[in-house]
C-alpha positions as CSV (number, residue, x, y, z in Angstrom):
1,M,13.3,-10.9,-19.4
2,R,14.6,-7.4,-19.5
3,I,12.6,-5.2,-17.1
4,L,12.6,-1.5,-16.3
5,V,11.1,-0.7,-13.0
6,V,9.8,3.1,-12.8
7,H,9.1,4.3,-9.2
8,N,9.2,7.8,-7.2
9,R,10.6,6.6,-3.9
10,Y,8.7,7.9,-1.0
11,A,10.5,10.1,1.6
12,S,13.0,8.1,3.8
13,A,11.9,9.8,6.9
14,Q,8.6,7.8,7.2
15,P,8.4,3.9,6.6
16,S,7.1,3.1,3.2
17,G,5.5,-0.3,2.6
18,E,5.6,0.4,-1.2
19,N,9.4,1.2,-1.3
20,K,9.9,-2.0,0.4
21,V,7.6,-4.0,-1.9
22,V,9.5,-2.5,-5.2
23,D,13.0,-3.4,-3.6
24,Q,11.8,-6.9,-2.8
25,E,10.5,-7.5,-6.2
26,V,13.6,-6.2,-7.9
27,E,15.7,-8.4,-5.9
28,L,13.5,-11.4,-6.4
29,L,13.5,-10.8,-10.3
30,R,17.3,-10.5,-10.4
31,E,17.9,-13.6,-8.3
32,A,15.6,-15.4,-10.9
33,G,17.9,-14.4,-13.7
34,H,16.0,-11.4,-15.1
35,R,17.8,-8.3,-16.0
36,V,16.2,-5.5,-14.1
37,E,17.0,-1.7,-14.3
38,L,15.6,1.1,-12.5
39,F,14.3,4.5,-13.4
40,E,13.6,6.4,-10.2
41,R,13.0,9.8,-8.7
42,R,13.3,10.3,-4.8
43,S,11.1,12.6,-2.8
44,D,13.9,13.2,-0.5
45,D,15.7,15.2,-3.3
46,I,13.0,17.9,-3.2
47,A,14.5,19.4,-0.1
48,A,17.7,20.1,-1.8
49,R,16.0,22.0,-4.7
50,S,16.2,25.7,-5.1
51,L,13.0,27.7,-4.1
52,P,11.8,28.0,-7.8
53,G,12.5,24.1,-8.2
54,K,10.4,23.6,-5.0
55,V,7.7,25.8,-6.3
56,A,7.7,24.0,-9.7
57,V,7.1,20.6,-8.2
58,P,3.2,20.7,-8.1
59,L,3.3,21.8,-11.7
60,L,5.0,18.7,-12.5
61,V,2.5,16.4,-10.8
62,P,-0.1,16.0,-13.8
63,W,2.8,16.1,-16.5
64,N,6.7,16.2,-16.4
65,P,7.8,16.6,-20.0
66,A,11.3,16.3,-19.2
67,V,10.7,12.7,-17.7
68,R,9.0,11.8,-20.8
69,T,12.0,12.8,-23.1
70,E,14.5,11.1,-20.7
71,L,12.8,7.8,-20.3
72,A,11.8,7.5,-23.9
73,A,15.3,7.9,-24.8
74,R,16.6,5.3,-22.3
75,L,13.9,2.8,-23.5
76,R,14.9,3.1,-27.0
77,T,18.5,2.5,-26.2
78,E,18.0,-0.3,-23.6
79,R,14.9,-1.8,-25.3
80,P,13.5,-3.6,-22.1
81,D,10.7,-6.3,-22.8
82,V,8.5,-4.7,-20.3
83,V,8.2,-1.5,-18.0
84,H,6.9,-2.0,-14.5
85,V,5.3,1.2,-13.2
86,H,4.8,1.7,-9.4
87,N,4.5,5.3,-7.7
88,V,4.6,8.3,-10.1
89,F,4.0,11.0,-7.6
90,P,5.2,13.7,-7.5
91,L,8.3,13.8,-9.7
92,L,7.7,11.5,-12.4
93,S,3.9,11.9,-13.5
94,P,2.1,9.9,-16.0
95,A,4.2,11.2,-18.7
96,V,6.2,7.8,-18.0
97,L,3.3,6.1,-20.0
98,A,3.8,8.5,-22.9
99,A,7.4,7.5,-23.0
100,C,6.7,3.8,-23.1
101,A,4.2,4.5,-26.0
102,D,6.9,6.5,-27.6
103,A,9.4,3.8,-27.5
104,G,6.8,0.9,-28.3
105,V,7.4,-0.7,-24.9
106,P,4.5,-2.5,-23.1
107,A,3.7,-1.2,-19.6
108,V,2.2,-2.8,-16.5
109,A,1.3,-0.9,-13.3
110,T,0.9,-1.9,-9.9
111,L,-2.0,-0.3,-7.8
112,H,-0.7,0.1,-4.4
113,N,-3.7,2.1,-3.0
114,Y,-6.9,3.8,-4.5
115,T,-5.4,6.6,-6.4
116,Q,-7.2,5.6,-9.6
117,V,-10.6,6.9,-8.0
118,C,-9.5,8.9,-4.9
119,P,-6.8,12.0,-5.0
120,P,-5.1,11.0,-1.6
121,G,-5.7,7.0,-2.4
122,T,-7.4,6.4,0.9
123,L,-11.0,6.5,0.3
124,Q,-11.3,8.2,3.6
125,R,-12.1,11.7,4.9
126,D,-12.0,12.8,8.5
127,G,-11.3,9.3,9.7
128,R,-14.5,7.9,7.9
129,P,-15.0,6.1,4.7
130,C,-15.6,8.5,1.7
131,T,-16.4,7.9,-2.0
132,E,-17.5,11.4,-3.0
133,C,-15.0,11.3,-5.8
134,V,-15.7,7.9,-7.0
135,G,-17.4,8.0,-10.5
136,R,-17.3,11.7,-10.8
137,A,-14.9,14.6,-11.1
138,P,-12.6,14.9,-8.1
139,L,-13.9,18.3,-7.2
140,P,-14.9,17.2,-3.8
141,A,-11.5,16.3,-2.8
142,V,-10.3,19.9,-3.5
143,R,-13.3,21.3,-1.6
144,H,-12.4,19.2,1.4
145,G,-8.6,19.5,1.1
146,C,-8.3,15.7,1.3
147,Y,-4.5,15.6,0.6
148,R,-2.5,17.0,3.7
149,N,-5.6,18.7,4.8
150,S,-4.9,21.5,2.0
151,R,-7.0,22.5,-0.9
152,L,-3.8,23.8,-2.6
153,A,-2.0,20.6,-2.2
154,T,-4.9,18.6,-3.5
155,V,-5.4,20.5,-6.8
156,P,-2.5,18.7,-8.6
157,L,-3.6,15.4,-7.5
158,A,-7.2,16.1,-8.8
159,V,-6.0,17.7,-12.0
160,S,-3.6,14.7,-12.6
161,L,-6.6,12.4,-12.1
162,A,-9.0,14.3,-14.3
163,V,-6.7,14.8,-17.3
164,N,-4.7,11.5,-17.3
165,R,-7.5,9.0,-17.1
166,R,-7.5,8.1,-20.7
167,R,-3.6,8.2,-20.8
168,W,-3.5,5.4,-18.0
169,W,-6.0,3.2,-19.9
170,S,-4.6,3.6,-23.0
171,G,-1.0,3.2,-21.8
172,V,-0.9,0.3,-19.5
173,E,-1.6,-3.3,-20.7
174,R,-2.1,-4.9,-17.3
175,F,-2.9,-3.4,-13.7
176,F,-1.9,-5.4,-10.8
177,C,-4.2,-5.2,-7.8
178,I,-2.5,-6.1,-4.6
179,S,-5.7,-7.8,-3.3
180,A,-9.1,-9.1,-4.4
181,A,-10.6,-6.7,-2.0
182,Q,-8.9,-3.6,-3.8
183,R,-9.9,-5.1,-7.1
184,D,-13.6,-5.4,-6.0
185,V,-13.6,-1.7,-5.0
186,L,-12.2,-0.5,-8.3
187,V,-14.6,-2.7,-10.4
188,R,-17.4,-1.4,-8.4
189,A,-16.1,2.0,-9.3
190,G,-16.7,1.2,-12.8
191,L,-13.0,0.2,-14.0
192,P,-12.9,-2.6,-16.6
193,P,-12.3,-6.0,-14.8
194,E,-10.4,-7.4,-17.7
195,R,-7.5,-4.9,-16.9
196,L,-7.4,-5.6,-13.4
197,A,-5.5,-8.6,-12.4
198,V,-4.8,-9.7,-8.6
199,K,-1.1,-10.0,-7.8
200,H,-0.6,-10.3,-3.9
201,N,2.6,-8.7,-2.6
202,F,5.0,-11.5,-1.5
203,V,7.1,-11.4,1.6
204,P,10.7,-13.0,1.7
205,E,11.4,-15.6,4.3
206,P,12.1,-13.8,7.5
207,G,15.1,-16.0,8.6
208,A,13.3,-16.4,11.9
209,C,10.0,-17.8,13.2
210,R,8.5,-17.3,16.6
211,T,9.5,-20.3,18.7
212,G,7.6,-19.4,22.1
213,A,4.5,-17.6,23.2
214,G,5.8,-14.2,22.3
215,E,6.9,-11.4,24.6
216,H,4.7,-8.3,23.4
217,L,1.9,-7.0,21.1
218,L,3.4,-5.0,18.2
219,Y,2.2,-2.3,16.2
220,L,4.6,-1.9,13.1
221,G,3.8,1.1,10.8
222,R,3.2,4.5,10.0
223,L,1.9,6.5,12.9
224,A,-1.2,8.2,11.3
225,E,-4.7,8.4,11.8
226,A,-5.7,6.2,9.0
227,K,-3.7,3.4,10.4
228,G,-5.8,3.5,13.5
229,V,-3.1,4.5,15.9
230,R,-5.6,6.6,18.0
231,L,-8.1,3.7,18.1
232,L,-5.3,1.4,19.2
233,M,-4.4,3.8,22.1
234,A,-8.0,4.0,23.2
235,A,-8.3,0.3,23.2
236,W,-5.0,-0.1,25.1
237,D,-6.3,2.5,27.8
238,E,-9.5,0.5,28.2
239,L,-7.5,-2.8,28.7
240,A,-5.0,-1.0,31.2
241,A,-8.2,0.3,33.1
242,D,-9.2,-3.5,33.5
243,G,-5.9,-4.7,34.6
244,G,-3.9,-5.1,31.2
245,V,-3.2,-8.2,29.2
246,G,0.0,-9.4,30.7
247,V,2.3,-8.3,28.0
248,P,3.4,-4.8,26.9
249,L,2.5,-2.9,23.6
250,V,5.4,-2.0,21.4
251,I,4.9,0.6,18.8
252,A,7.3,0.9,16.2
253,G,7.1,3.6,13.4
254,A,7.1,7.2,12.6
255,G,4.6,9.7,11.2
256,P,2.3,12.7,12.0
257,L,1.1,11.4,15.3
258,E,4.5,10.5,16.7
259,R,4.6,13.4,19.3
260,E,1.1,12.3,20.4
261,V,2.1,8.6,20.7
262,S,5.4,9.4,22.5
263,A,3.6,11.8,24.9
264,W,0.9,8.9,25.5
265,A,3.7,6.1,26.1
266,A,5.9,8.2,28.4
267,G,6.3,6.9,31.9
268,R,4.1,3.7,31.2
269,A,5.3,0.3,31.9
270,D,2.9,-1.3,29.5
271,V,3.7,0.6,26.5
272,R,7.0,1.0,24.5
273,H,7.5,3.6,21.8
274,V,10.7,2.5,20.2
275,G,10.6,4.8,17.1
276,L,11.7,3.6,13.7
277,Y,13.1,0.2,13.5
278,D,15.4,-1.1,10.6
279,Q,14.6,-4.3,8.6
280,A,16.5,-6.6,11.1
281,Q,14.8,-5.1,14.1
282,C,11.4,-5.3,12.3
283,R,11.9,-9.0,11.8
284,Q,13.2,-9.6,15.4
285,A,10.2,-7.7,16.8
286,V,7.6,-9.6,14.7
287,A,9.1,-13.0,15.6
288,R,8.9,-12.2,19.3
289,A,5.4,-11.0,19.2
290,V,2.3,-12.6,20.7
291,A,0.5,-11.0,17.7
292,V,0.7,-8.2,15.4
293,V,-1.8,-5.5,15.5
294,A,-3.3,-3.7,12.5
295,P,-6.3,-1.4,13.1
296,S,-6.5,0.6,10.3
297,T,-9.5,2.8,9.8
298,W,-9.1,3.1,6.1
299,L,-9.7,0.3,3.7
300,E,-6.2,-1.2,3.2
301,A,-5.4,-2.3,-0.2
302,F,-3.1,-5.0,1.2
303,G,-1.6,-5.0,4.6
304,L,2.1,-6.0,4.3
305,V,2.6,-6.3,8.0
306,V,0.2,-9.0,8.4
307,V,1.8,-11.0,5.8
308,E,5.2,-10.5,7.3
309,A,3.5,-11.8,10.8
310,M,2.3,-14.8,8.9
311,A,5.7,-15.5,7.5
312,A,7.2,-15.5,11.3
313,G,4.3,-17.8,12.2
314,V,2.7,-15.0,14.3
315,P,-1.2,-14.4,14.2
316,A,-2.7,-10.9,13.5
317,V,-5.5,-8.8,15.1
318,A,-6.8,-6.7,12.3
319,A,-9.8,-4.4,11.5
320,G,-12.4,-6.5,9.7
321,H,-12.6,-4.7,6.3
322,G,-10.6,-4.1,3.2
323,A,-7.8,-6.6,2.4
324,F,-7.5,-7.8,6.0
325,V,-10.8,-9.8,5.6
326,E,-9.1,-11.6,2.8
327,L,-5.6,-12.0,4.6
328,V,-6.8,-13.0,8.0
329,E,-9.1,-16.0,8.5
330,D,-11.0,-14.8,11.8
331,G,-10.3,-17.4,14.4
332,R,-7.9,-19.5,12.5
333,T,-4.9,-17.2,11.4
334,G,-5.8,-14.3,13.6
335,L,-8.8,-12.2,14.8
336,L,-10.8,-9.6,13.0
337,H,-12.2,-6.5,14.9
338,R,-15.1,-4.2,14.1
339,P,-13.7,-1.4,12.1
340,G,-13.3,1.7,14.2
341,D,-14.6,0.2,17.4
342,A,-12.2,0.4,20.2
343,A,-14.1,-2.1,22.5
344,S,-14.0,-4.6,19.8
345,L,-10.2,-4.1,19.3
346,A,-9.7,-4.3,23.0
347,A,-11.7,-7.7,23.1
348,C,-9.8,-9.1,20.4
349,L,-6.3,-8.2,22.0
350,R,-7.7,-9.6,25.2
351,R,-8.5,-12.9,23.5
352,I,-5.2,-13.3,21.7
353,T,-3.3,-13.0,24.8
354,A,-5.3,-15.0,27.0
355,E,-5.3,-18.3,25.0
356,P,-1.5,-19.2,24.5
357,D,-2.5,-22.6,23.1
358,R,-4.9,-21.2,20.6
359,N,-2.4,-18.5,19.9
360,R,0.2,-20.9,18.9
361,E,-2.3,-22.9,16.6
362,M,-3.1,-19.5,14.8
363,G,0.6,-19.0,14.4
364,R,1.0,-22.4,12.7
365,A,-1.9,-21.8,10.5
366,S,-0.6,-18.4,9.6
367,R,2.7,-19.8,8.4
368,R,0.9,-22.6,6.2
369,R,-1.1,-19.7,4.7
370,Y,2.2,-17.7,4.0
371,E,3.8,-20.7,2.3
372,Q,0.8,-21.5,0.2
373,G,-0.1,-17.8,-1.0
374,F,2.7,-15.1,-0.2
375,S,6.0,-17.0,-0.6
376,P,8.8,-15.6,-3.1
377,A,8.0,-18.6,-5.4
378,V,4.4,-17.7,-5.5
379,G,5.2,-14.0,-6.1
380,L,7.8,-14.5,-8.8
381,E,5.3,-16.8,-10.7
382,R,2.4,-14.2,-10.5
383,L,4.8,-11.3,-11.4
384,V,6.3,-13.1,-14.4
385,E,2.9,-14.3,-15.6
386,G,1.6,-10.6,-15.6
387,Y,4.7,-9.5,-17.7
388,R,4.3,-12.1,-20.2
389,T,0.5,-11.0,-20.6
390,A,1.5,-7.5,-21.0
391,I,4.0,-8.5,-23.7
392,A,1.5,-10.7,-25.6
393,G,-0.9,-7.8,-25.6
394,R,-3.7,-9.9,-24.4
395,S,-5.2,-7.2,-22.2
396,G,-7.3,-5.5,-25.0
397,G,-5.2,-2.9,-26.9
398,A,-5.2,0.9,-26.7
399,D,-8.9,1.6,-26.7
400,G,-9.6,0.4,-23.1
401,A,-10.6,3.7,-21.7
402,P,-13.9,3.2,-19.9
403,P,-16.8,5.2,-20.9
404,V,-18.5,7.7,-18.7
405,A,-22.3,7.3,-18.1
406,N,-24.9,9.3,-16.0
407,G,-26.3,7.8,-12.8
408,N,-25.2,7.5,-9.2
409,A,-21.5,7.5,-8.0
410,G,-21.6,3.6,-7.7
411,S,-22.9,3.0,-11.3
412,R,-20.8,5.6,-13.1
413,R,-18.0,4.4,-15.2
414,G,-14.8,5.7,-13.6
415,T,-13.8,9.1,-14.9
416,R,-10.1,8.8,-14.4
417,A,-7.4,6.3,-13.4
418,G,-5.0,8.6,-11.6
419,R,-1.4,8.5,-10.7
420,N,0.0,5.7,-8.3
421,G,1.3,6.6,-4.8
422,G,-0.9,9.5,-3.6
423,K,0.6,9.7,-0.1
């Protein structure tokens, strides 16, 4: 097949699982013999813009007419079989869907988070679950300044969700949800289930699996409140006060809490904050881990680091909600702690390190789970199947925008299906 991948790359200063997924899918498709081209924008390029150019960026979030013209021309020239849309924020906008319609090329879209029903895409506010905008106009998000704690910054996202809802549902043949848990949330929000297919992210073979008991517990990801970093620090302090667990905690990543994490780890023998790792260092760190820790307080739509641990034969300790419940079989491939509960997380970390034989059994079970559900072969099959469905037009045509009904937020039909990648 001829495939055009559309993606606004996240800033390189912080790790992006979404960027990684896009790159891995492109490589997988090319290795399988498909012709894949890219239509990209990079958030890194915003810094090099003139002051007027930077000021104009929020105005382009709901609609970028230049992108529509450029992409439509390219589609007419190259004539791909399908367009695969990932993130369109902030430089692409849903105008990419109009370009696909202009050129008569079917589009699929991967939903990497919850931006179809929530401006920042997290379904969380002030560290707690929030569904105020689900099933209604996204005015609460503006009122609370849900994106970057700023009402002004939230406005373009809210406008985009409100005005582009019908564009998404008329312009996309197939939506890929990256977990059944994510799909369930969207269906409960009123989005038509026939448009939402589950396609888990795959993980390439890591090239190295754990061979011993492991040397450390590993947190690998963005240093942000929603990822449970403060919760992890509180749980670790509780363990340290009780004598520790015999292995250090390694924290790899960058983000808004980096200074706080660095100050907390400074001078401690039981914690190492190592900053950003490259891909090779990430693979090595995972393969040497007793367990990978994923204590997110928000409802993760997938949880890539958990599957990367599975691939290396390493169990995970994860929050017992969102996609983690789907990925981690509690007591078999890892442990699930009560979401937001530092004492529960501490107990799981103590248990995962105190039973080395059981830990190794979990690691082997994790590897089997990876081979059966998250390998490149499985990922390629599901990806191509989704493309063929879109090309055949079996998803219901162009009149699939869900109606709006009165009632409470849980029963209203979704009022919009906003842009991907709201972070």
